C-alpha positions in Angstrom: 80.2 -70.2 58.2 82.5 -73.4 58.2 82.8 -74.3 61.5 87.1 -73.8 63.2 89.0 -77.5 63.4 91.0 -78.3 66.2 94.1 -80.4 65.1 96.1 -82.2 67.6 98.7 -82.9 66.1 85.4 -118.3 39.4 85.1 -121.0 40.7 87.8 -122.9 38.5 91.3 -124.0 39.7 93.6 -120.9 39.1 97.3 -121.3 38.9 98.7 -118.2 40.9 101.9 -116.3 39.1 104.3 -114.9 40.8 104.7 -111.3 39.3 108.2 -109.4 40.2 108.0 -105.4 39.3 110.9 -104.4 39.9 109.5 -101.0 41.0 107.5 -102.3 43.3 109.5 -105.6 44.8 108.0 -109.1 44.7 104.0 -109.6 44.7 102.3 -111.2 47.5 100.3 -114.2 46.5 96.7 -114.5 46.1 95.0 -116.0 49.5 91.4 -116.9 50.1 89.2 -115.3 52.4 85.9 -116.9 53.3 84.7 -113.8 55.8 85.4 -110.3 53.9 85.7 -107.9 56.0 85.1 -103.6 55.3 84.6 -100.5 57.4 81.2 -98.9 57.4 83.1 -95.3 56.5 86.2 -94.9 54.4 88.5 -93.0 57.0 87.7 -92.1 61.1 88.6 -89.3 63.0 90.3 -88.9 66.2 88.8 -86.8 69.2 89.9 -85.4 72.9 87.6 -87.0 75.5 86.7 -85.7 78.9 89.1 -88.9 80.6 92.1 -87.0 78.9 92.3 -89.4 76.3 92.0 -89.6 72.6 89.8 -91.6 71.0 88.8 -93.7 67.8 85.1 -95.0 67.0 84.3 -97.2 63.6 82.6 -100.1 62.7 83.6 -102.9 60.7 81.5 -104.9 58.2 82.2 -108.6 57.9 80.6 -110.9 55.5 81.2 -115.4 55.4 81.2 -115.5 51.7 81.0 -119.3 51.6 78.6 -121.8 52.5 80.9 -123.1 55.2 80.3 -121.5 58.3 83.0 -119.5 59.9 83.5 -118.5 62.9 85.4 -115.0 64.0 87.9 -116.2 66.7 90.2 -112.6 66.6 90.6 -108.7 65.6 93.4 -106.9 66.0 93.9 -103.5 64.5 97.1 -102.6 63.5 99.2 -99.6 62.4 99.1 -100.1 58.7 102.3 -98.8 58.8 103.9 -101.2 60.6 101.8 -104.3 61.3 103.9 -106.0 63.5 102.2 -103.1 65.7 99.2 -104.6 67.2 97.3 -101.6 69.2 94.3 -103.3 70.5 93.3 -107.1 70.2 89.5 -108.2 70.5 88.6 -111.8 71.0 86.6 -114.1 73.6 85.0 -112.0 75.6 86.2 -109.0 74.2 85.0 -109.9 70.9 81.8 -110.9 71.2 80.2 -108.0 72.7 81.0 -106.3 69.7 79.7 -108.5 66.9 76.4 -107.1 66.1 73.4 -108.0 64.1 71.7 -105.9 60.7 69.0 -104.9 63.7 71.7 -103.5 66.4 71.2 -106.8 68.5 74.1 -108.8 70.2 75.4 -111.5 67.6 74.6 -115.1 69.9 78.2 -116.6 68.8 80.5 -115.8 66.8 79.4 -118.4 63.7 79.1 -116.4 60.6 76.4 -118.6 58.4 76.4 -118.8 54.2 75.7 -115.3 53.1 75.7 -114.0 56.9 76.8 -110.5 57.6 77.7 -108.5 61.0 79.0 -105.4 62.2 81.9 -105.2 64.7 81.5 -102.1 66.8 85.1 -100.3 67.1 86.2 -97.9 69.7 89.9 -97.5 70.3 91.9 -95.4 72.8 94.9 -93.7 72.9 97.4 -91.5 75.5 98.8 -89.3 73.0 98.2 -87.9 70.2 101.1 -88.7 68.6 100.1 -92.5 68.9 97.7 -92.2 66.7 98.3 -94.1 63.3 97.4 -92.2 59.7 95.8 -94.9 58.3 94.6 -98.4 60.9 94.5 -102.7 59.2 92.9 -105.1 60.9 94.0 -108.9 61.4 91.5 -111.3 61.5 91.3 -115.3 62.5 88.6 -117.3 61.6 87.8 -121.0 61.2 86.5 -120.9 57.6 86.9 -122.0 54.3 90.2 -122.4 53.2 89.2 -122.5 48.9 87.3 -121.2 46.9 85.3 -124.7 46.0 81.6 -123.1 46.0 80.5 -126.5 48.0 80.8 -126.5 51.8 84.1 -128.0 53.2 86.4 -128.6 56.7 86.6 -124.7 58.1 90.6 -124.5 58.9 92.5 -122.0 60.7 92.8 -118.6 58.6 94.3 -115.2 59.3 94.9 -112.4 57.2 95.2 -108.5 57.3 92.5 -106.5 55.7 90.7 -103.3 55.5 92.5 -100.4 55.6 90.4 -97.2 57.6 92.2 -93.6 57.7 92.7 -92.2 60.6 92.3 -87.9 60.4 93.7 -85.7 63.7 90.7 -83.0 63.6 87.8 -82.1 65.7 85.0 -79.9 65.0 84.5 -77.1 68.2 81.3 -76.3 68.8 79.4 -74.8 72.4 77.2 -76.3 74.6 73.9 -76.7 73.4 72.6 -76.1 77.3 73.6 -73.6 80.0 73.8 -73.8 83.7 74.7 -76.6 86.0 74.3 -80.5 86.8 73.6 -82.2 82.9 74.3 -85.7 83.1 75.4 -87.1 79.1 73.2 -90.2 79.1 74.3 -92.7 76.3 77.2 -90.9 75.4 80.6 -91.9 73.7 81.5 -94.1 73.8 80.3 -97.2 75.9 78.3 -100.3 74.7 75.8 -100.5 77.2 74.5 -96.9 75.9 71.3 -96.5 72.9 73.5 -95.0 71.2 76.7 -96.4 70.3 75.1 -99.6 69.0 72.8 -98.0 67.3 73.1 -98.7 63.2 70.2 -97.8 60.7 69.0 -98.6 57.1 68.8 -95.3 55.6 68.1 -94.6 52.2 69.7 -98.2 50.6 72.9 -98.0 53.5 73.6 -98.3 56.5 74.6 -95.8 58.7 75.4 -94.9 62.9 74.0 -91.3 63.1 73.9 -91.4 66.9 77.8 -92.6 67.0 78.2 -89.3 69.1 75.1 -88.6 70.7 74.2 -87.1 74.3 70.9 -87.8 75.6 71.2 -84.3 77.7 69.0 -84.5 81.0 69.5 -82.9 84.3 70.1 -82.8 88.3 68.4 -80.5 90.6 70.0 -78.4 93.7 69.2 -81.9 95.5 70.9 -84.1 92.8 67.4 -85.7 91.7 66.3 -86.1 87.6 63.5 -85.9 88.9 61.0 -84.4 92.4 57.4 -85.2 92.7 55.0 -87.7 90.0 57.2 -89.0 87.6 54.3 -89.3 85.4 54.8 -85.3 84.8 57.1 -83.9 82.6 57.0 -81.3 84.6 58.6 -82.5 87.2 62.0 -83.7 85.2 65.0 -81.0 86.3 65.6 -80.6 83.1 61.9 -79.7 81.2 61.8 -76.2 79.6 65.7 -75.9 80.0 66.2 -73.0 77.1 67.8 -74.7 74.3 70.5 -73.5 72.4 72.2 -72.8 69.2 75.9 -74.7 69.1 77.3 -72.3 66.4 76.3 -69.8 63.9 74.2 -71.5 60.7 71.0 -71.8 58.9 67.9 -73.4 60.3 67.1 -76.6 57.8 64.4 -78.5 59.3 61.4 -78.1 61.9 58.7 -79.7 63.2 57.0 -78.5 66.6 53.4 -79.7 66.5 53.8 -82.5 68.9 52.4 -83.8 72.5 55.0 -84.6 74.4 55.2 -88.6 75.0 54.0 -89.3 79.0 57.0 -90.3 81.0 57.6 -94.1 81.9 57.1 -95.5 78.4 58.4 -95.8 75.0 55.5 -94.5 72.6 53.3 -97.1 70.2 56.3 -98.9 67.9 53.8 -97.6 65.2 52.9 -94.4 65.4 57.2 -93.8 65.1 58.7 -93.6 61.8 61.8 -91.8 60.2 60.2 -88.2 60.3 58.5 -88.5 63.8 61.4 -90.6 65.7 63.0 -87.5 66.7 59.6 -85.7 67.8 60.0 -82.0 67.8 62.7 -80.7 66.3 65.9 -78.6 64.8 68.8 -79.1 62.3 71.1 -76.9 61.3 73.9 -76.4 59.1 76.5 -75.4 60.3 78.8 -75.6 57.0 81.7 -77.6 56.1 78.9 -80.1 55.9 78.2 -80.1 58.8 74.4 -80.6 60.8 73.0 -80.0 64.5 70.3 -82.2 65.4 68.6 -81.3 68.3 65.3 -83.8 69.2 62.5 -84.3 71.6 61.8 -80.4 72.2 58.4 -79.0 73.6 55.5 -79.0 70.9 55.4 -75.0 69.9 57.9 -74.2 71.8 60.5 -74.4 69.0 61.3 -69.8 68.4 63.3 -70.3 64.3 62.1 -71.6 61.5 63.7 -73.0 58.3 65.9 -71.1 56.1 66.3 -68.2 59.2 70.0 -67.9 60.1 71.0 -67.9 63.8 73.9 -67.0 65.9 75.9 -69.1 68.5 74.3 -69.2 71.8 70.7 -68.0 70.3 67.6 -70.1 71.8 66.0 -72.6 69.6 63.1 -73.8 71.6 62.2 -75.8 75.0 63.7 -79.0 76.0 60.7 -81.6 76.0 59.2 -85.4 75.2 58.1 -85.3 71.8 58.8 -88.6 69.8 60.7 -92.0 70.2 61.6 -90.9 74.1 60.9 -92.3 77.4 61.9 -89.1 79.4 62.0 -85.7 79.1 65.9 -84.7 77.7 67.8 -83.0 74.6 68.7 -86.1 72.7 72.0 -84.4 70.6 74.1 -85.1 67.6 76.3 -83.6 64.2 75.7 -85.3 61.4 77.4 -85.3 57.6 74.1 -84.7 56.1 70.6 -83.1 57.1 69.0 -86.5 57.8 68.2 -87.2 61.3 69.6 -91.0 61.0 70.7 -91.5 57.5 73.7 -90.1 57.8 76.6 -90.8 59.4 78.0 -89.8 63.3 80.1 -87.3 63.4 83.0 -86.6 66.8 83.1 -83.0 68.2 84.2 -81.0 70.8 82.3 -78.6 73.5 85.0 -75.4 74.0 84.2 -75.4 77.5 82.4 -76.9 80.5 82.7 -78.0 84.2 83.3 -80.9 85.1 82.1 -81.7 88.2 81.0 -85.6 88.5 80.4 -88.7 87.3 77.6 -91.8 87.5 79.3 -95.4 88.3 78.4 -96.9 85.4 76.9 -99.9 87.6 74.7 -97.3 89.5 73.5 -95.8 86.0 69.9 -96.1 87.2 68.3 -93.5 85.0 65.8 -95.6 83.9 64.8 -97.5 86.4 61.9 -96.8 88.4 64.6 -94.6 91.4 64.1 -91.6 89.6 63.8 -89.1 92.7 67.4 -90.9 94.0 69.3 -88.2 94.7 73.2 -88.3 93.5 75.1 -85.9 95.2 77.1 -88.4 96.2 78.7 -89.0 92.2 79.4 -85.1 92.3 83.3 -84.0 92.3 84.6 -81.4 96.1 86.0 -79.9 93.4 85.3 -78.8 89.4 87.8 -79.1 86.5 87.3 -76.4 83.8 87.7 -78.7 80.5 88.3 -77.6 76.8 88.4 -78.8 72.9 86.9 -81.8 74.8 83.4 -84.3 74.2 82.2 -85.2 77.4 81.9 -89.1 77.9 78.9 -91.1 79.0 77.6 -90.6 82.5 79.9 -87.5 82.9 77.8 -84.8 85.3 79.0 -81.5 83.6 78.2 -77.4 83.7 78.0 -75.1 81.4 78.2 -71.6 81.1 75.1 -69.8 81.9 73.1 -68.7 78.8 74.3 -65.5 77.5 72.5 -62.2 77.4 69.1 -62.1 74.7 69.0 -66.1 74.7 66.2 -66.1 75.9 64.2 -63.6 73.2 
């Protein structure tokens, strides 16, 4: 069943010849571009976030093709239809944190060696849908080789506009993957400090950002705590054993149901983690239209659906646990464009109905610390606001509607 879409709104010298084409105008002169730049995906989708803004998130692949070391100085995001309109500028302290190695670690400097490749993460925010261009380009300013010569040369300042990417103003609507009050969106979109936004993976011969819009859902109890009692016991976590629900009608395409919970407080031995077990016990649903929902880290033997089964929105899939590559109980959830958990591209989405009840301050995020019994009641707002057709963002605290009748059967 298709999901609904919600619209909102070469080493020898070369002689260059300028050819006049009456229908097209005069051709511009070719330029040596030692640093190549290309979008990781051909297009990006805009989506409304819980902050009231509209977001566009994607990545660039940046490579230095010349023996002369290149230094990336600035990247400007442009409206392709109006190249003089600079939407955002990344340079200095705003550029380097977004420059990543191919293993997703921060680049140590803006220098790129010969044959070196980096990833550059872009996160745009717009006030209204009308501000979002249909296509973006990127003006790159570098110090690099100015000629096509194969030998090292003195770097010079270069600037060129490249790397067009289409932007579509549509977003998939789903229901909540959980029910009830006090759910926190840890590692959510679109913060560089989160585990998901920066996590590119090389799978099946390509680099993917499957977790681009993933969320780790944890829960507060009535006292505002993530855990009560011994934090080494999975059953003391407020979210443990929660019902995991289907976000839409779909078909089950993958299930794993036989892994033990990981002891909280530590990640598993990396030698035991592979593409088959990284998500622990999991369910993958085919939601139609090339969209797949991934549910990870569920309890052993709790999954009540099987491959090939049709499920309805709100139907019980299993129980929240702590299996796979995880250090504390939570539900990892994301949408992707293929049934591969990590060999796919993350798709943005909106949840049709939730209450926004608070937000953990970014500088006080202690979900990974030893102080898990801290109360976050102070992060709750006096009055909840109802939100519709939006994506909860990083560290939001939300209430979902109660589970529909029969969800636990």
